[in-house]
C-alpha positions in Angstrom: -38.9 31.6 45.2 -41.2 31.2 48.5 -44.9 29.7 48.0 -47.3 30.8 49.6 -51.8 30.2 48.9 -54.0 32.4 47.8 -57.8 32.2 48.1 -59.6 33.8 45.2 -63.0 34.2 44.0 -65.0 32.0 41.3 -64.8 35.4 38.8 -61.0 35.9 38.8 -59.9 32.3 39.1 -61.9 31.5 36.0 -60.5 34.7 34.5 -56.9 33.4 35.6 -57.5 29.9 34.6 -58.4 31.2 30.9 -55.2 33.9 30.8 -52.9 30.6 31.5 -54.5 28.0 29.5 -55.4 30.8 26.4 -51.1 32.0 26.7 -49.9 28.5 27.7 -48.9 28.9 31.2 -49.0 28.1 34.2 -51.8 29.6 36.5 -49.1 30.2 38.8 -46.6 32.4 36.2 -49.7 34.6 35.6 -50.8 35.7 38.9 -46.6 36.5 39.1 -47.3 38.4 36.2 -49.8 40.2 37.0 -48.7 41.4 40.4 -45.5 42.2 39.1 -46.8 44.4 36.8 -49.5 45.9 39.7 -46.6 46.2 42.3 -43.8 48.0 39.7 -46.4 50.3 38.3 -46.8 49.1 34.9 -50.5 47.7 35.3 -52.2 51.3 34.8 -55.8 50.1 35.6 -55.8 48.4 38.5 -55.5 52.4 40.2 -58.8 53.8 41.0 -58.6 57.1 38.9 -58.9 60.3 41.1 -62.1 61.3 39.1 -63.7 58.3 40.2 -62.8 59.3 43.8 -63.7 63.1 43.5 -66.9 62.4 45.4 -65.0 61.8 48.8 -65.2 64.8 51.2 -68.4 66.2 49.2 -70.2 65.6 52.7 -68.1 67.2 55.1 -69.6 69.4 57.6 -66.5 70.5 59.7 -68.1 68.7 62.4 -65.9 66.5 64.6 -67.9 64.5 66.1 -70.7 63.7 64.3 -70.3 59.9 64.6 -71.1 60.2 68.5 -73.9 63.1 68.3 -75.2 61.7 64.9 -78.9 61.1 66.6 -78.7 64.6 67.8 -77.9 66.3 64.7 -80.7 64.6 63.2 -83.1 65.8 65.3 -81.8 68.9 64.5 -83.2 69.1 60.8 -86.9 67.5 62.0 -87.4 70.5 64.3 
């Protein structure tokens, strides 16, 4: 095994710690299991559902220079 270090937010840390305590396992074993399940595709809840992301591209105008000319395009809307 390779030794590594992770930084977790307090909520994630508390959840892993509670699960490890409940299952009488080490936090490392819990993290390894979660990562293994996620990376092997067994974890279905960690992947975003396509329906949740259906809004992506909904504002596509077909213009390719909006990031450069955004002020001009906004000004056109107020004329």
